[in-house]
C-alpha positions in Angstrom: -13.2 -38.1 -0.9 -12.3 -35.0 1.1 -10.9 -33.1 -1.8 -14.0 -34.1 -3.9 -16.4 -33.0 -1.3 -14.9 -29.5 -1.4 -15.9 -29.2 -5.0 -19.1 -27.4 -6.1 -22.3 -28.1 -7.9 -23.3 -25.4 -10.4 -27.1 -24.9 -10.7 -28.2 -23.0 -13.8 -31.7 -21.7 -14.3 -33.6 -19.2 -16.5 -33.8 -16.6 -13.8 -31.4 -15.2 -11.2 -33.3 -16.9 -8.4 -33.0 -20.7 -8.6 -35.9 -23.0 -8.3 -36.6 -23.4 -4.5 -37.5 -27.1 -4.9 -34.2 -28.0 -6.6 -32.2 -25.9 -4.2 -33.9 -27.5 -1.2 -33.2 -31.0 -2.6 -29.5 -30.2 -3.2 -29.2 -28.5 0.3 -30.6 -31.7 1.8 -27.6 -33.5 0.4 -25.3 -31.0 2.1 -23.5 -30.2 -1.1 -22.0 -26.8 -1.8 -24.0 -25.1 -4.5 -23.4 -22.1 -6.7 -26.3 -20.6 -8.6 -26.3 -18.7 -11.9 -28.8 -17.7 -14.6 -28.5 -19.0 -18.2 -26.1 -17.2 -20.5 -22.4 -16.4 -20.2 -22.1 -16.0 -16.4 -21.8 -19.8 -15.8 -18.6 -19.7 -17.9 -17.0 -17.2 -15.5 -18.0 -19.4 -12.6 -16.6 -22.5 -14.2 -13.3 -20.7 -14.6 -13.2 -19.5 -11.1 -14.5 -22.5 -9.1 -13.8 -26.2 -9.1 -17.1 -27.6 -10.4 -17.7 -31.3 -10.5 -21.4 -31.3 -11.6 -23.6 -29.0 -13.7 -27.4 -29.1 -13.1 -29.5 -27.2 -15.7 -33.1 -26.4 -14.9 -35.2 -26.6 -18.1 -38.5 -24.8 -17.8 -40.7 -24.9 -20.9 -39.8 -24.9 -24.5 -38.4 -21.4 -24.3 -35.8 -22.3 -21.8 -32.2 -21.2 -22.6 -30.7 -24.1 -20.7 -29.8 -26.1 -23.8 -28.1 -23.1 -25.4 -26.1 -22.6 -22.2 -25.1 -26.3 -22.2 -23.9 -26.2 -25.8 -21.9 -23.0 -24.9 -20.2 -24.8 -22.0 -19.5 -27.9 -24.2 -17.9 -25.7 -26.9 -14.8 -25.4 -24.7 -12.6 -28.5 -24.4 -11.9 -27.5 -20.8 -15.4 -28.2 -19.6 -16.3 -31.2 -21.8 -15.6 -33.7 -19.1 -17.9 -32.1 -16.5 -21.2 -34.1 -16.3 -24.5 -32.2 -17.0 -27.7 -33.2 -15.3 -30.9 -31.7 -16.9 -34.0 -31.2 -14.7 -37.1 -31.4 -16.9 -40.6 -30.3 -16.0 -42.3 -33.5 -17.2 -41.7 -36.7 -18.9 -41.5 -35.7 -22.6 -42.5 -39.1 -24.0 -40.7 -42.1 -25.4 -39.8 -40.6 -28.8 -38.5 -37.2 -27.4 -34.9 -36.1 -28.1 -33.0 -32.9 -28.6 -31.7 -32.2 -32.1 -28.5 -30.7 -30.7 -27.8 -32.7 -27.6 -24.6 -31.7 -25.8 -21.7 -34.1 -26.0 -20.0 -35.7 -23.0 -21.7 -37.2 -19.9 -25.4 -36.1 -19.8 -28.2 -37.3 -17.5 -31.8 -36.3 -16.8 -34.3 -36.2 -13.9 -38.0 -35.4 -14.0 -39.9 -33.2 -11.5 -40.9 -33.7 -8.8 -37.4 -34.7 -7.7 -36.8 -37.8 -5.7 -34.1 -36.9 -3.2 -32.9 -40.5 -2.9 -32.4 -40.8 -6.7 -30.7 -37.4 -6.8 -28.4 -38.4 -4.0 -27.4 -41.6 -5.8 -26.7 -39.7 -9.0 -24.5 -37.2 -7.2 -22.6 -40.1 -5.6 -22.2 -41.7 -9.0 -20.8 -38.4 -10.5 -18.5 -38.0 -7.5 -17.3 -41.6 -7.9 -16.7 -41.0 -11.7 -14.7 -37.9 -10.9 -12.6 -39.7 -8.3 -11.9 -42.6 -10.6 -11.0 -40.2 -13.4 -8.7 -38.2 -11.1 -7.1 -41.4 -9.9 -6.5 -42.6 -13.4 -5.1 -39.3 -14.5 -2.8 -39.2 -11.4 -1.6 -42.7 -12.2 -1.1 -41.9 -15.9 0.8 -38.7 -15.0 2.9 -40.5 -12.4 3.7 -43.2 -15.0 4.6 -40.6 -17.6 6.8 -38.8 -15.1 8.5 -42.0 -14.0 9.2 -43.0 -17.6 10.5 -39.5 -18.3 12.7 -39.5 -15.2 14.1 -43.0 -16.1 14.8 -41.8 -19.6 16.5 -38.6 -18.3 18.5 -40.5 -15.7 19.7 -43.0 -18.3 20.7 -40.1 -20.6 22.5 -38.3 -17.8 24.3 -41.5 -16.8 25.3 -42.2 -20.4 26.7 -38.8 -21.1 27.6 -37.0 -17.8 30.1 -34.7 -19.4 27.5 -33.4 -21.8 25.1 -32.8 -19.0 27.7 -30.8 -17.0 28.6 -28.8 -20.1 25.0 -28.1 -20.8 24.4 -27.1 -17.1 27.3 -24.7 -17.3 26.1 -23.2 -20.5 22.6 -22.8 -19.0 24.1 -21.0 -16.0 25.9 -18.6 -18.2 22.8 -18.0 -20.3 20.8 -17.4 -17.1 23.3 -14.9 -15.9 23.2 -13.1 -19.3 19.4 -13.1 -19.2 19.5 -11.6 -15.7 21.9 -8.9 -16.8 19.8 -8.2 -19.9 16.6 -8.0 -17.8 18.3 -5.6 -15.4 19.4 -3.4 -18.3 16.0 -3.5 -19.9 14.3 -2.5 -16.7 16.8 0.3 -16.1 16.3 1.6 -19.7 12.6 1.4 -19.5 12.5 3.2 -16.2 14.8 6.0 -17.6 12.8 6.4 -20.8 9.5 6.6 -19.1 10.6 8.9 -16.3 12.1 11.4 -18.6 8.9 12.6 -20.3 6.9 12.0 -17.1 9.1 14.5 -15.4 7.9 17.2 -17.8 4.2 16.2 -17.2 4.4 16.2 -13.4 6.6 19.4 -13.4 4.6 21.5 -15.7 1.4 20.4 -14.0 2.6 21.7 -10.7 3.7 24.9 -12.3 0.4 25.5 -14.1 -1.5 24.9 -10.8 0.4 27.8 -9.3 -1.0 30.2 -11.9 -4.4 31.9 -12.0 -6.8 29.3 -13.4 -10.6 29.2 -13.7 -12.3 26.5 -11.7 -12.8 24.4 -14.8 -9.2 24.7 -15.8 -8.0 23.8 -12.3 -10.2 20.8 -12.3 -8.7 19.6 -15.6 -5.1 20.1 -14.4 -5.8 18.4 -11.1 -7.1 15.4 -13.1 -3.8 15.4 -15.1 -1.8 15.5 -11.9 -3.8 12.7 -10.4 -3.4 10.6 -13.5 0.3 11.3 -13.6 0.8 10.2 -10.0 -1.3 7.1 -10.7 0.9 6.3 -13.7 4.0 6.7 -11.6 2.7 4.4 -9.0 1.9 1.8 -11.6 5.5 2.1 -13.0 7.0 1.8 -9.6 5.0 -1.3 -8.8 5.9 -3.1 -12.0 9.6 -2.3 -11.7 9.7 -3.2 -8.1 8.0 -6.5 -8.7 10.4 -7.2 -11.6 13.3 -6.6 -9.4 12.0 -9.0 -6.8 11.3 -11.6 -9.5 14.9 -11.2 -10.7 16.2 -11.7 -7.1 17.7 -8.2 -7.3 16.3 -7.2 -3.9 18.2 -7.5 -0.6 17.3 -6.0 2.8 19.2 -3.4 4.8 20.1 -4.0 8.4 20.2 -0.6 10.1 18.9 0.8 13.4 15.5 2.5 13.2 12.5 3.4 15.3 9.3 1.5 14.6 7.2 4.4 15.9 9.0 6.8 13.5 8.2 4.6 10.5 4.5 4.2 11.6 4.3 8.0 12.0 5.6 8.4 8.5 3.1 5.9 7.1 0.1 7.5 8.8 1.2 11.1 7.8 1.7 10.0 4.2 -1.8 8.5 3.9 -3.9 10.5 6.4 -4.9 13.3 4.1 -6.2 10.8 1.6 -8.2 9.1 4.4 -9.6 12.3 5.8 -10.6 13.5 2.3 -12.9 10.4 2.4 -14.1 11.4 5.9 -12.4 8.3 7.3 -10.7 8.3 10.8 -7.3 6.7 11.1 -5.1 6.0 14.0 -2.4 3.7 15.3 -1.8 1.8 18.6 1.7 0.6 19.6 1.9 -1.8 22.5 4.2 -0.8 25.4 6.3 -4.0 24.7 7.4 -2.8 21.3 11.1 -1.6 21.5 12.1 2.0 20.8 14.7 0.8 18.3 15.2 -2.3 16.3 17.5 -3.5 13.4 16.2 -4.1 9.9 15.1 -2.4 6.7 12.9 0.6 7.6 12.2 1.6 3.9 10.9 -1.8 3.0 8.8 -2.0 6.2 7.3 1.4 5.3 6.6 0.1 1.8 4.7 -2.9 3.1 2.6 -0.8 5.5 1.9 1.9 2.9 0.6 -0.8 0.5 -1.7 -2.3 3.2 -2.9 1.1 4.6 -3.4 2.4 1.0 -5.5 -0.6 0.1 -7.6 -0.2 3.3 -8.3 3.4 2.5 -9.0 2.6 -1.2 -11.6 0.0 -0.3 -13.3 1.8 2.6 -16.0 4.4 2.2 -16.8 5.1 5.8 -15.6 4.4 9.3 -11.9 4.0 10.2 -8.5 2.5 9.4 -6.5 1.3 12.4 -2.9 0.1 12.5 -1.8 -1.9 15.6 1.7 -3.1 16.5 2.5 -5.7 19.1 5.6 -7.7 20.0 5.5 -11.5 20.0 7.7 -14.1 21.6 11.1 -14.6 19.9 14.7 -15.4 20.8 16.6 -12.7 22.8 18.6 -11.6 19.7 15.5 -11.1 17.7 12.4 -9.0 17.8 9.2 -10.4 16.2 6.6 -7.7 15.5 3.0 -8.3 14.6 1.4 -5.5 12.5 -2.4 -5.5 11.8 -4.3 -3.1 9.6 -8.1 -3.2 10.1 -10.7 -1.3 8.2 -14.5 -1.0 8.0 -14.6 -1.4 4.2 -16.3 -3.7 1.8 -14.6 -6.8 3.1 -13.2 -9.7 1.1 -14.9 -13.1 0.8 -12.9 -16.0 2.1 -13.0 -17.7 -1.3 -11.0 -14.8 -2.7 -8.2 -14.8 -0.1 -5.8 -17.0 -1.9 -5.9 -14.8 -5.0 -5.0 -11.6 -3.2 -1.3 -12.2 -2.9 -0.9 -13.4 -6.5 0.7 -11.0 -9.0 -1.7 -8.9 -11.1 -4.7 -10.1 -9.1 -7.4 -8.5 -7.1 -10.5 -9.9 -5.4 -12.4 -9.6 -8.7 -12.2 -8.0 -12.1 -15.0 -5.6 -11.1 -12.8 -4.4 -8.2 -10.0 -3.7 -10.6 -12.4 -1.6 -12.8 -13.8 0.3 -9.9 -10.7 1.0 -7.8 -7.8 0.7 -10.3 -4.3 -0.6 -9.6 -2.0 -3.3 -11.0 -2.8 -5.8 -8.3 0.9 -6.0 -7.5 1.0 -4.2 -4.1 0.1 -7.3 -2.0 2.3 -9.6 -4.1 5.2 -7.2 -3.5 4.4 -7.0 0.2 4.2 -10.8 0.5 7.7 -11.2 -1.1 9.2 -8.5 1.1 7.6 -10.0 4.3 9.1 -13.4 3.4 12.5 -11.8 3.0 11.9 -10.6 6.6 11.4 -14.2 7.7 7.7 -13.5 8.3 4.3 -14.0 6.7 1.3 -12.0 5.7 -2.3 -13.1 5.9 -5.9 -11.8 6.0 -8.8 -12.2 8.4 -12.4 -11.1 8.4 -13.4 -9.5 11.8 -16.9 -10.8 11.5 -17.9 -12.3 8.1 -21.6 -12.4 9.1 -22.0 -8.8 10.1 -23.9 -6.5 7.7 -22.9 -5.2 4.3 -19.5 -3.9 5.3 -17.7 -6.5 7.5 -14.3 -5.0 6.7 -11.0 -6.9 6.7 -7.8 -7.2 8.8 -4.4 -7.7 7.2 -1.7 -9.2 9.4 2.1 -9.0 9.0 4.5 -10.8 11.2 8.2 -9.9 10.6 11.5 -10.6 12.4 14.0 -7.9 13.2 17.2 -7.7 15.1 17.6 -6.3 18.6 19.9 -3.5 19.7 22.8 -4.6 21.9 22.9 -3.6 24.6 19.1 -3.5 24.8 17.8 0.0 25.2 15.8 0.8 28.3 12.1 0.7 27.6 11.1 2.7 30.7 8.7 5.6 30.5 10.7 8.8 30.0 11.0 11.0 33.0 9.3 13.9 31.2 6.1 11.8 31.2 6.3 10.8 34.9 4.2 13.8 35.9 1.3 12.4 33.9 1.0 9.3 36.2 -2.4 9.3 37.9 -3.8 12.3 35.9 -7.4 12.2 35.1 -8.0 13.0 31.4 -11.4 13.5 29.9 -11.5 12.3 26.3 -14.3 13.2 23.9 -14.2 11.4 20.6 -17.3 10.5 18.5 -15.6 7.5 16.9 -15.7 4.6 19.4 -12.7 2.8 18.0 -10.5 5.9 18.0 -11.8 6.7 21.5 -10.7 3.3 22.8 -7.3 3.6 21.2 -6.7 7.1 22.7 -7.7 5.8 26.2 -5.6 2.7 25.8 -2.6 4.8 24.9 -3.1 7.1 27.9 -3.5 4.1 30.1 -0.1 2.7 28.9 1.5 5.7 30.5 -0.5 5.2 33.8 -3.0 8.0 33.2 -6.6 7.7 34.1 -8.6 8.4 30.9 -12.4 8.9 31.1 -14.0 8.3 27.7 -17.1 10.1 26.5 -18.8 9.8 23.1 -21.6 12.4 23.4 -20.5 16.1 23.8 -23.8 16.8 25.5 -22.7 14.9 28.7 -19.3 16.6 29.1 -20.3 19.4 31.4 -22.4 17.0 33.5 -19.5 14.6 33.7 -17.0 17.3 34.9 -19.4 18.5 37.6 -20.3 15.0 38.9 -16.7 13.7 39.0 -15.6 16.9 40.8 -18.2 16.3 43.4 -16.8 12.7 43.7 -13.3 14.1 44.3 -12.0 13.7 40.8 -10.6 16.7 38.9 -9.6 16.6 35.3 -6.1 18.0 34.5 -6.8 17.9 30.7 -9.7 17.6 28.3 -9.2 16.2 24.8 -11.9 17.5 22.5 -12.8 16.1 19.1 -13.2 19.2 16.9 -15.3 17.3 14.3 -18.6 19.1 15.4 -20.1 22.4 14.1 -17.9 25.4 15.0 -20.7 27.2 16.9 -21.4 24.1 19.0 -17.7 23.7 19.7 -17.3 27.3 20.7 -20.3 27.2 23.0 -19.0 23.9 24.6 -15.5 25.3 25.2 -17.0 28.6 26.6 -19.3 26.6 29.0 -16.4 24.4 30.2 -14.3 27.6 30.9 -17.2 29.0 33.0 -17.3 25.9 35.2 -15.7 26.5 38.6 -15.2 22.7 38.8 -12.6 22.8 36.0 -9.4 24.8 35.8 -7.3 22.4 33.6 -6.1 22.5 30.0 -8.2 22.1 26.9 -6.7 20.4 23.9 -8.5 20.4 20.5 -8.1 17.4 18.2 -8.4 18.6 14.6 -8.5 16.8 11.2 -5.9 18.1 8.7 -8.5 18.9 6.0 -9.5 22.1 4.4 -12.9 23.3 5.7 -12.3 21.8 9.1 -12.0 23.9 12.3 -8.6 25.5 12.8 -6.9 28.1 15.0 -8.4 31.0 13.1 -11.9 30.0 14.4 -10.6 30.8 18.0 -8.2 33.7 17.2 -10.3 36.3 19.0 -11.3 34.0 21.8 -8.2 32.3 23.1 -9.9 29.5 25.1 -7.9 26.6 23.6 -4.6 25.8 25.3 -3.3 23.6 22.5 -4.0 21.8 19.3 -3.4 18.3 18.1 -3.6 17.3 14.4 -5.2 14.0 13.7 -4.0 11.3 13.3 -2.1 12.0 16.5 1.5 10.9 17.1 1.9 9.2 20.4 5.0 11.3 21.2 3.2 14.6 20.3 0.2 13.7 22.4 2.3 12.9 25.4 4.4 16.1 25.0 1.3 18.2 24.7 0.0 16.7 27.9 3.2 17.0 29.9 4.6 20.3 28.7 1.8 22.6 27.5 2.7 26.2 26.7 0.7 29.0 28.1 -2.2 30.3 25.9 -3.3 29.1 22.5 -0.8 28.2 19.8 -0.9 30.3 16.5 -0.7 27.2 14.2 -3.0 26.5 11.3 -4.5 23.1 11.3 -6.1 22.9 7.9 -3.0 21.9 5.9 -0.3 19.4 6.4 3.2 20.2 5.1 5.2 17.1 4.1 8.3 19.0 2.9 10.8 21.3 4.3 10.3 25.1 4.2 11.3 27.0 1.1 15.0 28.1 1.1 15.8 31.2 3.1 18.7 31.8 0.7 18.6 32.0 -3.1 21.3 30.4 -5.1 23.0 30.5 -8.5 22.5 27.1 -10.0 24.0 25.3 -13.1 21.5 22.9 -14.6 23.1 20.2 -16.7 20.3 18.6 -18.7 20.1 17.5 -22.4 16.3 17.2 -22.7 14.9 20.5 -23.8 11.5 20.0 -22.1 13.1 19.0 -18.8 15.4 22.0 -19.1 12.4 24.2 -19.3 10.4 22.6 -16.5 13.3 22.4 -14.0 14.5 25.9 -14.7 10.9 27.2 -14.3 10.6 25.5 -10.9 13.9 27.0 -9.7 13.2 30.4 -11.1 9.8 30.5 -9.5 11.4 29.8 -6.1 13.8 32.7 -6.8 17.0 30.9 -7.8 19.2 32.0 -10.8 19.6 29.2 -13.4 22.1 28.7 -16.2 21.7 25.7 -18.5 24.3 23.4 -20.0 23.2 20.9 -22.6 25.7 18.2 -21.6 28.6 17.4 -19.4 31.2 18.9 -21.7 29.4 22.2 -21.9 29.1 22.2 -18.0 32.9 21.6 -17.7 33.6 24.4 -20.2 31.3 26.8 -18.3 33.1 26.0 -15.1 36.5 26.6 -16.8 35.4 30.2 -17.4 35.4 30.6 -13.6 31.6 31.2 -13.5 30.5 31.2 -9.9 27.8 28.7 -9.0 26.4 27.7 -5.6 25.6 24.2 -6.8 25.1 22.0 -9.8 22.1 19.9 -10.8 23.6 17.1 -12.9 21.8 14.6 -15.2 23.4 11.2 -15.7 22.8 10.1 -19.3 23.7 12.8 -21.8 25.3 12.9 -25.3 28.9 14.2 -25.8 29.8 13.7 -22.1 27.7 12.1 -19.4 27.2 13.4 -15.9 29.7 10.8 -14.4 32.6 12.0 -16.5 31.7 15.7 -16.0 31.7 15.2 -12.2 35.0 13.4 -12.3 36.6 16.3 -14.2 35.1 18.9 -11.9 36.3 17.0 -8.8 39.8 16.4 -10.2 40.2 20.1 -11.0 39.0 21.1 -7.5 41.8 18.9 -6.0 44.5 20.3 -8.3 43.4 23.9 -7.6 43.7 24.0 -3.8 41.9 27.3 -3.6 38.8 25.9 -5.2 36.1 24.9 -2.7 34.0 21.8 -3.3 30.8 22.8 -5.2 27.8 20.7 -4.3 26.6 18.5 -7.1 23.1 16.9 -7.0 22.2 14.1 -9.4 18.9 14.9 -11.1 18.2 11.8 -13.2 15.6 9.4 -14.5 17.8 6.5 -13.4 15.9 5.0 -10.4 16.9 1.3 -10.3 18.9 -0.6 -7.8 22.3 0.8 -7.2 21.7 4.0 -9.2 21.9 6.3 -6.1 25.0 4.5 -5.0 26.7 5.0 -8.4 26.0 8.7 -8.4 27.1 9.3 -4.8 30.3 7.3 -5.3 31.0 9.1 -8.5 31.5 12.3 -6.4 28.0 13.7 -6.3 26.6 14.9 -3.0 22.9 13.9 -3.2 20.4 12.3 -5.5 16.8 12.9 -6.6 15.0 10.8 -9.2 12.6 12.1 -11.9 9.8 12.9 -12.0 10.6 15.9 -9.7 8.2 18.1 -7.7 9.1 21.6 -6.6 8.9 20.8 -2.9 11.1 17.8 -3.3 13.7 19.7 -5.3 13.8 22.5 -2.7 14.1 19.9 0.1 17.2 18.3 -1.5 18.8 21.7 -2.3 18.2 22.8 1.3 19.7 19.6 2.7 22.9 19.8 0.6 23.4 23.6 1.1 23.0 23.1 4.9 25.7 20.4 4.8 27.9 22.8 2.9 27.4 25.6 5.3 28.1 23.2 8.2 31.3 21.9 6.5 29.9 18.4 6.2 30.3 17.8 2.5 32.9 15.1 2.2 35.4 14.8 -0.7 34.2 11.3 -1.6 31.2 9.6 -0.1 30.9 5.8 0.0 27.5 4.5 0.9 26.1 1.0 1.2 23.7 -0.1 -1.5 20.3 0.2 0.1 18.5 -1.3 -2.8 15.9 1.4 -2.6 15.0 3.2 -5.7 14.1 6.8 -5.1 10.7 6.5 -6.8 
């Protein structure tokens, strides 16, 4: 009966609030009850929950309960669920409904007798259990008969079964290849026009626009990025479903990956006025072996979800090492937020494909509902698991949620020393005053400083800072550094810093912690009053924090803190570039990007045209080469160019960068092994294009361009 007791009773009334008497009677039986008003809402609840009994409260002749009952019975799926009507009074011996619902129907009259109600519920439970048992027996019998028939058939004609199995294996392989080809084609066909949308949007935003025009273009860019994210999710999930995903095993730093994740998402968090931070336990190794790109994908999905569903407070990422064999490293990641929270009844749905906590969530926040499903599959490939926890389900309107990931990685041999670097030894025993308004962030900062044997002193109210400095100095404690949260009015902050500098009890360093958002305090606010020794952008990297504390330069740093740059600087040198692209629109958008930077661009419509241009001894610094083109594709053109370079000993190797809409598994590997020097997938942004060009030209200048590069297939699409 345990599985039956977990089922629900659906109580339907004419109003949103159920009849207290009925609800009290049901609660006295300790039965789980779900309440709903008459109408269509009960249908949704019947689809979502396992209901074993429907109770309909009929109040007066105008009650809509009978219409709701008929609506429920109109579906074959719900015809076997018993319905118990609660009537206001005994209607008399000749009373009946002209359209009584079919199936099992029963009645009770107010006032309710709890004993009779309990007996009826027991009867309905018993009926359900008997029906379930009968259905299980019937299904088992059918399965047994089917298995016997199949076994007999296989025994009688084993050769036919083997032939059929072989044929099915071949068909499955063909289907997999076809699916892979379809995904690659779909990815290419969608990315090609999307490249123009994203590219021209960025170009237009760099022109003089009115506020209204800029708002419209920003909306187009946001929609384009959202569209690209949806495509990436669908294609990624399809690759996982087709077993086309394998993990890399390379050495990487967990802290570097976490820094990348936080930096990628922090601007989005701070735009919503959310704090975000991370805490890495001292027992986490500096380097491990695994797939850093897939780990980053998992953490970005979870952090992105936390930011999406949180309107105030903070997002915290914590990493700890758990017990594992010496050759392995088991890391436990947790992402906690102060968002809307997720009811426990919805947890099982979260990791299913195309599913979110509710349809209303999908409408409000958007998304495919694939992020968590993809993360779950990737975590399982890492021999781990993913789960959710509510920090305190009974707390207020915003209990938040905590997502956990446990994954297994390889250890470095020999094991790297995890001792504190010597450069940080000077920090041992230092007293650090930390002012941070957010209690959670404050605790993380102090814990991190404590990990390196410093003595942090936390303070949440700026009004007590001066008093704390004076009192502690009288007690023999002097602060070597003060970390100040800059998220207070500029005038108040300037007054506070000036007052600290005037104290004879303090002659240490002041470090300002600044959010990377426009409109926040930055170095210009103190340009004429150099009282700040250094700056730290939030969210703070652990390594940057320690470096600032251990090796502070003299005087304030002339850095702006209102913008984060995620790409490399624009090129110091301008190049003559051959763009090989057959799509007219993409020719225009890419050439405009390059020309705006300052490069000179010549366009070839296909690979053959590019080869002919090169034959004329035209000088180019590099080539941007598309892959799929008419007449001659990019692979053949690259092959001819490389072959001629070898035959003409005087010809230096010209860098070739693949600029293509092919972004599936193995595409980057195919282009690199075809003789190209780097790869970037469409849609392309100006900053990304500049970054790749800088990278390749730096390799050329350093003499690091190899004649033929063979790389492992990382199975990572350059989305």
